[in-house]
Structures are given as structure tokens and as C-alpha cells.
N, C-alpha and C positions, 0 to 999 in steps of 0.2 A: 379465350379456355379460362386464362388466369383471372381474369375480371368475373367472370362467374363462379369460378370456386370464390372469389374472396366473398362474393353474396352468399354464397352458401354458409359460409363461414361466420358472417354475420347472422346469419338468419337463426344460425345453431346460438350465437349468444343468447342474440335475443331469445331465442325459446329456453335455452336455460336460467339466462335473468325474468325470465314469465314463469317460469315454474317456481324457482325462488320465492318470488309473489302470491304466487297463489299459496303454495304450501304453509306460508306468514298468513294469510289472511284466514285460512283456515283453522289453523291455530289461533289465532287471535278472537275466534268465532267461538273454538272449544272453549278459550278460557272465561269467556262472557257466559258460555251457557254455563261450566263449570260453577263457576260463582253464583249465577241465580239459583243451580240447584242445591249449594250448599248455602244460601241464605233459607230455602225452603226448610232442610234438612235442621236448619237451627231455629227456626219459629215455631216450627213443631215440638223441639225439644222443650222449646220453654213455655210449650200450650200455647203460642199463639194459633191463626189464624195460619196453616202453612203457605199460604203464596197472596204474599201481599195485594192488595186491588193491584190493578194495571201492568202486575209481573209479568202473565201472560200473554200479553200483545207482545214486549220486551223480549223475551225469551225467541217467540215466535220471529220477530226480525231476527235475531240472531244464527234462529234455525234458518230461513232462508238463506241468508247471507251466507251459512257455511256451504248450506246444499248448492249454491251458487259458484262456490271457488270449488268446491270439490269433482266436481263436473269437470271445470275448467282444467285442474291440475289431472284427473284421468285424462283426459283427453290429450293434453302435452305430454303426460309420461307417455300415454300410446302411441303418437306421433315422432319418439325418441327416434328410434330407427326408422320412421319414414323418408322416402326420398322425394318426396311429393311437395317441394318448397311454398308452393301455393298455397297450401293446407296449412304448415305449418303457419306463415305470414298472415291466414285468416283467422287461422287461434289466438296467435299473437294480438293480432288487431280488436277480438274482440273480448282477449283478457283485458286490455288497456280501458274499451267502453266499460267491461265490468266495474273498474277500478272506479274510473271517475266516478261513477252513478251509485256506486254503492253507500248504503246506508251506517256501515260500519264504522268509519270512521266518526260521528256526530252518535252514535251510540255509545263508544266509546268514553267519549267526550262528558256525556249523561251521567255516565254511570260513575265516573270517574270523578265529579262533580258530587253525586250523591254518595258517593263512598266517603266525603268526607264530611255527612252527617248524623246524626245518631235518632233516635226512636222514630223508622222509619213506620209510617202510618197507608199511604201509598203511593203507586206513581203512574202515571201516565192518568192524569185525571181530570175532568172538567166540571168545573165550576157555572151555574149557572147566574148572569148576572141583574135578575130579577128576584128583588126581595120579596120574601113571605107577605112581609106587611109595612106599612109606610109607604113613600112615595117612590114611585118605580123611575129611573133617570131614563131608561129604555122605553118603558112606555107613556113617559112625561103624562105622568096620572097626579093630580096632589093626592096628597095626603086624606086618609077619610075623616070625616067630619064627626067629631065627638062630641062629649058633655063640655061645659064649661071648664068643670076640671080636669078635662082629658081620659076621664072616666078611669083615672091607676087606682084611687081607693074606694069609690062604690063598687068596682066590677064591673061597669058596663064595657061590652065590647067595642071596640071601633068594628066600621065592616070592612072587610078585606076587597081588596083592588082585584080587578078580573086580567092578573098577567095570564098568558099560555102556559099550559100544565107541561109542565119538565119535556113530560114526551113527544110535547107539539112544537117547542121553542127552536126558532133558525139557529142553527149554526153559529149563527153569528151573535148570539146570546148566550156564547159558553167563553168561558175563558180556561185554557189549558193549561195544567202546570206539570212538569215533569214527576213532581215528587213531595210529596206533603210528608213532612218529618218534624222533630220535636217535641212528637208524641200529639201534633196535630196543631202545632201553635204559630208553624212556618211553612209556607207553600214557597219552594224550587223551583225556577224555569231558567231553562238553560239556554241560552242564545249566539249560536256560532256565527255570525253576520262576522264577516270582515271590516275592516276601516275602510279598505276599500268600498265595500259595497255599499256598507253605512253611507258613507259620504254620498253617493249614487243617492240616494233613502232621502236621506235630505235634502237633496236637490228639487229631487222629485217631490219629496213633499212639501216646497213652498218653503223649505228653512231661510229665516231672517238672516243672511251672513251678514259679517263685519259689523256687528252691533256695537254702539258706541260703549265707550267705557262707564260713563252715568248711567246706561240704561242696564248694563251688566250689574251695576250696584240695586236695582232696583228689582232684580229678578225673583227675589223673595217675594216684592209686594205685585206683581201681575197677578189679573185675574185671569187672562186669554191664553192660557196654558193649552185648554182643550183643542184651539185652535190648529193646535201644531200637528199634522198630518202623517207626521214621519212613522214610519212601519213599528219602530219599536218602542215611541212614544205610544202610539193607539195600543199595542199589547198590555202594557204598562199600566196604564188607563184603564184599561177594562181587567186587568188584573186586581187594580186598587176596589174597582165598582163591584166586581164577583167576592171580595174578603171582605165588604163591608156586606154582603147579602148573606155570606154563610159563616156566621160565627164559631167562636171554637171555644165550648166553657162560657157562654155568654160575651166572649172579646171577641175584638178583631181579629183575624192573623194577619201577624207580618209578613211583607210581599219580599223574597230575596233574588233578585237577578243578578245572573251571573253572565256575562259578556266574555268569552273564552279568547276569544281572537282580537278583541279590539285594548288597546293601552291607555291608560289615564294620563293626561301629564304631555303628549305628542303633540296634541292637533286643539289648539284654542274653541274649535268651532264642536269637535265631539265633546269636550269636556263641558261647553254650557249645556250641551243638549243633556249629559249623564246628572250637570245639575238638576234638570227638570225633572229628570227621572226620578229623583231622589225626594221631586217637591210631589209626584205624585202625577207627573203629564197633565196636570189639569183636569183630574176626575171631577172637580166640582166638590159642593157640600154633602156634608156627610159625617160620622166621624175618623177621626185621626188613621190615618193608616200610617204602619211603618214602613217605607219602602227601603232594602239597601241592595244598592248595586255596587258588587266585585265587578273588576275586569282584570284583563291579565296583567302579572307583577303583582295585584294586592295579596294581603299577608293568605287570605284563604285561600289564592291558585298557589301562590308561589312555592310551597312545600307540596309534593305529590302527597298523593292518599296515603291513609297508612297501608299498610300491608294487609291483604282478604281476609285473614282470620280476624285480622282486627276493627276492621272496618266492618264485618259482618255483628260482629258482636255488638258494636256501637248500636250498629241500625236495628238489631232486634232487642235491644234494652227498651224494654214494655215503657213509654210514654205516659201510658194510663197510671203508672204509680207514682208517676211525679210528684202530681198536684198533691198528693194524700196527706194529711197532716196527722201531726203524732201521737194525737187522739182521734180515732175513729166510732164513728153513733152505728151501733147497728140496728136497722128494723127488724120486724119479725119476721121477714122472708130468710135472711140472713142466718137468723136464729133457728128458724128451722132445719135449714141444712146442712148448719153445723152438727145436728142432731139425727139428720137421717138415716136410717139403713142404707136405702138407695147410696148414700154417696160416701158411705163409709167401708162397704165390703160387695160380693158376689149377694145379689138375692133372688129369687126364683119368682117369677111373675105368677101370682095367684088370681083363683078364680073374681077377687071381691077387689081388685088393682083396678083403678080407673084406666082407659088408653092411655092414658098421658101421664099415668103412674107408670106403665109399663113401658111406654115408651121411655120413659127417663131411665129405668131400669135395661135398657138395652143400649141406650146411650152410652151409660157409665162404663157397660162393660167395653162396649166396642172402641171408646175413647179414651177410655185412661179416667182417672178420679178426677173431678171437677176440683174437686179440693185442694187437692194439690195442684193442679196446672193453675189455676185462676185465685183461688178465693185464699191459702194460705200466705203466699205472696204478697196480696193487698195486708194483711193481717198482721204479719209478722213485727215485733217488736216493736207493736205502738199499743197504746192503752187502749182497751174496749171499751166503751160505755154501751146502754141501752135504754132509751126509756121508762116508765117504771109501766105506760100502759102496755110499752111493748113486751116488757116481761110479764105483765098480768094475760095478756093477750094468748102470748107462748106459753106461757104455763096452762092455761085451757085447753089449747089444741091437746097439748104432751096429754092433761088427763083422761083428755075424751078420746083419741085414736091412737096412740102412740103403744109402738111392742116395747117390750119389757127393757131391751137394749136404748131404743131410744129417750125413754123413761131415763135410764142411767146417764146416758151422754147428757142431758138438758141438765140435770141434778150435777154432772161435771163441770158442765161450763160455766152455770151460773155460781159455783163456788159450795154446793154441798153434794158434795158426793155419796151416793147410798152405800157404798162398801168402806168409807174413813171419815176420821174427822174432820169438822169444820173447821176454818182456816189453813187447809193446805195452799202448799205456794204455788207457785206455777209450773216448778218444772215437776212438784208430785201431781198438779192436776193433768199437765201435758202425757205422764206418765202413765195415769188413770185411764186417759182417754185411747191412749194408745193399747191398750190391754183389749180393747172394744173396736179397734180399727185395723182393717185389714190391710189400710196403708200408711205409710211413715204421716206421723205426726207431726206438723214444724218443731221445734223446740224452743224455737223463740216466739211462740205464742203465749200473751201475757194474760191469764186466766188466772180468778173471773171475770166473767164479764161484769163491770162494775153498773147497777141500776141509779138511777139520775132522776130528777124530776124535773120537768117540763110543764107548762103550764102553757095551754092555749085557748083562752077563752075571747073572745074577738076584740076584747076592751085592752087588753094584753096585745095585743099586735098593735091597735093604733096605738099606744104608750110607746110600744118600742118602734113605730114608724117616728112618731113626734121627738122622739129622745136619740132619734139619727140610728140606733142601734137595727133598723131594718130601712131597707128605702121603700119608695112607695109604692113600686111592682107590689110586693109582699101578701099586700091586703088581697088584691084580686087573685093571686097567685093559690094561696092560703085556701081561700073560699072554696076555689075548686075541690079540694080533696077532702077524704073522708075523717072521721075523728082523728085516727088511731095513725092514718097516715100524717095529718096535719101536725099532731104529736111529737113525733121523729121528726119532721123535716122541719119544722120549725124550733126544737134544741139547736138543729141541726146548724141552722142560719142565725140566729141570734149567736152562737158559741162562736158560730166561724171554724167549726168543724166539721170534718167530711162527714156526708152518711152514706153507709155503704147499705144497698140493697139488690135484691134481684127481680126487683120489678121493673122492668123495660118501658114498658108504655106508660108509668108515672114520669119518670126519667122525662120522657119525652114529651110528656103534658107538661113539665115544670119549661123544660125549656122552650115551648112552644108560646108558653103564656106569659113568660118573661118578654118574650121577643115581642107578642101583639100589646102588651102594655106597658112596657115600658116608658119612663116621662124623661130620659136622658138616655146618650151614649154610655155614662159610666155604669148606669147602675146592671146590679149582677145579681144572680138568682142563689141558691141554697148552693154548695158545693156537694157534688154527688158523685161516688162509686156505683157504676153498674155492673154487678156480678152476672157474669153473660148467661146463666143458665138459672134455671127454676127449678128447685126441685123440693117434691114434696117427702110427710112422711110414707116409710112403707104401709103403715098402719094396723093395727089389728084386724081379724077375720072377722067379716061382717060388720065392719063399720066404714061410712064414708071416709073415705082419705083423701079426699079434697077440699079439707077445712083452710078457706082463704085467710092468710093472715090479715 
């Protein structure tokens, strides 16, 4: 009888401990979901897309874990006064199974790594290893044949290879990253494998144990790293291939691998493997990819993540603004946006408005001022210029269709206010613009916009290429543009300044043409910052409001 009492007491202790553990897991899941919601709120407050790509799936994992352990908690609490020891034992056993199978610790570890970063672009993203142009290491197709000069200056397009479309690619052809940070320039992959498991994987992958000292000294010169089938090496090799195939702003992203449960310096064979990972794990020829590997105890992981408020502020720091130059070149689409009635206040949809303009009016009312959310932060504190051709086209649009208030704003931003003297200071012009806007005009905008000369004849482009001021890829890229767009982007490219545009399709075309025609891995296209929305002038009655800059 005493033995049964002891068993009952032991079971009560186990049940109480299990209840505490379930409560802890519920709190941890709650904390994760709360931080994801804070991230959403902060992104929205800063004018970013409220939910970072991939974040919803992580929130669903946290929510699922919360539901599982909340159910365990309810069952355990409901059995507290139950005399059925068998049921209690079963509940404790089931909780143990859930704890062993839980994804919550891995999710917390990944999120802890992400919180050490800044400029979050996306979470849990899969990149294709198939490049859009050039040789494909997966399909084993040679690069397309081109003319003797590579088609770089003449504008001849190389034939595109036939890799499978994205929606039909094998999952093995994708490389998964846990986060894209630093404004898109860095990919983070968190690997929670333990040292013991890693050693087992090394054995299964045919690791060359006990290499001679002389062989270790020749590691940097070896070409057979691609033969390593250790799982983490395969993962890194695929990430490097995907990074080469998915450039960001013409450059290959950095690959940051974090081994949260593997320490460097404790096992010579693991250290050899880590050195191999930092060399790209034998990803083969191609653009050089920087691979950073941080292990447990590294400077990156030694300190805990910043407090949640600070970490979330860092993550919502808009990385798209980091590459903007001190001088920015505004194309005609942005000049129109700065003057439009649609962007500066409430506009009533009129019968003469096109369907697109009506949609823009509704978007501004429902989503808030795009000037305040997107454009002003990109322009504030920077010297503002536009080419003479862009200013001339802007003037033609204003003269043809602008409302009186749009014409007045156009005059202000160009330094010729209709109601004030010429030569007004930036603060005075901002104050003048504020009288014509329902939204707060950023006081650090440096009006007036300075008009600069830009030459765009074909012979000038060739001379810029010969002198090294433009790369060879510039000729085919610029050849595809209209005269007005070529004028603006040529100026920005030659001067090395960012061109700000609302023409997303043109920006994508430029990026595509650079990749299609590049003659070396180091070639880069013009610096372009895209205002994420297009806005037209509200326009006068009975006039077409879709004049295209």
C-alpha cells in the first residue's frame, strides 16, 4: 500500500513538473508571436510592407506549437484532481513526446540569429539555383554562342538556355535561406546540427579522416571539394550556386551560415570541414561568393541578441535606402509624383479620370501618403537633380494637363514659385510646398531640384566605354531605352549617382539586360532606386491624364 502511495506521489510530482513545462512552452510561443506582431506593426509604421515575405509561415509554426502545448496544459490542469493515475501518466508521456518533437526550440534559435541582423527583406525564402543567363551547373548546358565580340557592345542578344520554369523546378534545385538581411545583400542559413550528428554525417558522407599535415596546407588549392557529400557541405554548395544565380543590385549576395550547436577549435576534423565551407564547399567556377561561417562561441553568437525593441528597429531599418548616393537624380515619373494632387491630399474621383488614376486616388486614401511613407525618406537630406530633358518633359506635361495646384507645386520644386520671389531657400520652398499639401512635407528636402545637362548620343556612350567611365554592358542596356529614359539613366550611370524612378518595369528591364549582356562578373549597371508606386497628375477636366513621362 505504501508502495502505491509513493507511486502516486511520484506521479503527482511528474504531473506538476509537466504542467510547469507546458506553461513555459506556451509562454515561449506567446513571446515569439508577440514579437512577430511587433515586427508587423513597426514595418507598417515605417512604410514597409506589413508582413515580411515568409514571416507568415513562421508565425503559423509558432501558433501551431502554442496550440499543441496549450492543449497539453488544459489536459494536465483538468487532471489535477483526477484519481485516474493511468490517465495522468498518459498525459505526462504525451507531453514528453511533444517536447521531443517540438519545432519551437529550432524556431527560437533561428529567430535569435535573425534578431542579431538588420535590414530584413524576407524570411524562409527559397532561391533557384538555375541562372537566368549563362551556363547552368544543374542542367549542364554550355553558355550560349554569341558573336566574336560577345554581343556586348553591338547589342546582339545571346540565346537563352532552357532551364525549367520556376513553377516546375525540382525542390532539389532550390536553396533555402532562413532570412535575407542587410537590405538584400546577405543570406542567412541557420543549421542546428550538433557536433555529434555532424561527425556522423561526415562519416556517412565519406569524409577523408586524418588528412596529412601537408594535405591540410594544400586545402586552399584543392579542386575536389565538390566531391564532399557531407550534408552541410552540400547545403553550402547549393547556397553558393543560388547566390551566383540571384544577384542583388548586380552583385552576388554574401552567404552567412550559422552553426548554433557546433564549436570551432574543439575537433580538428570539424575545423577542416568548416574551412571547406568557407571556401564555398566546392561550388565550382563562377563569380566569387563570400561565405561567412559562425559557430557557437563566435563573436556573432557569444553575445545575446539585442532587446526585442532594439532588434526589431534594426530589422525594420529600410535597407533599400542604404545604397542611395548623396546626390540623387530624379526622372520624370518622380517629378510628376512630387507635384500631383493625388499624392498631396484628398482627391475626389472625377468622370474624366482614367481607371488607373481612380485606383491611385483610392490607394492614397486607404493606405496613406506614399510621399511620406516612401519618397520623402529617400530624398531627405540629399542633393536633388534632374536632367534638362526630364525637366523639359515634366514642364510639357504640367503645361498640358496639370491642375492649378499641380502647376504651383511644380514651380515650387523647380525653384520658381508662382507666389514668391525666385532664389528662395530650401526651408522657404518647403514651407511654400506645405501650404499646398495636406501631408507633412519633410523639412529636410533640399529644394529646388537642380537641372543638369546630360548628353546621350551613341558616340558619347562609346567614348564613355572606351574611357572606362561606363562598362561594356552599358551599350546594349542603353540601346533598349527611350530617348528620355536613356538621358536620365545615362547621366546617373556616368556620374555614379542613384537615379530615382517610379518606373518599375524599366528598372527590371535594366537588371535583366545587365545580366543578359554582362562581359564579366564585376560589371554593374546604373544605381537605381524604385519608388514602389506610380502616381499620375490628377489633371484638368476633359483632358487625358495618362500622359506618360
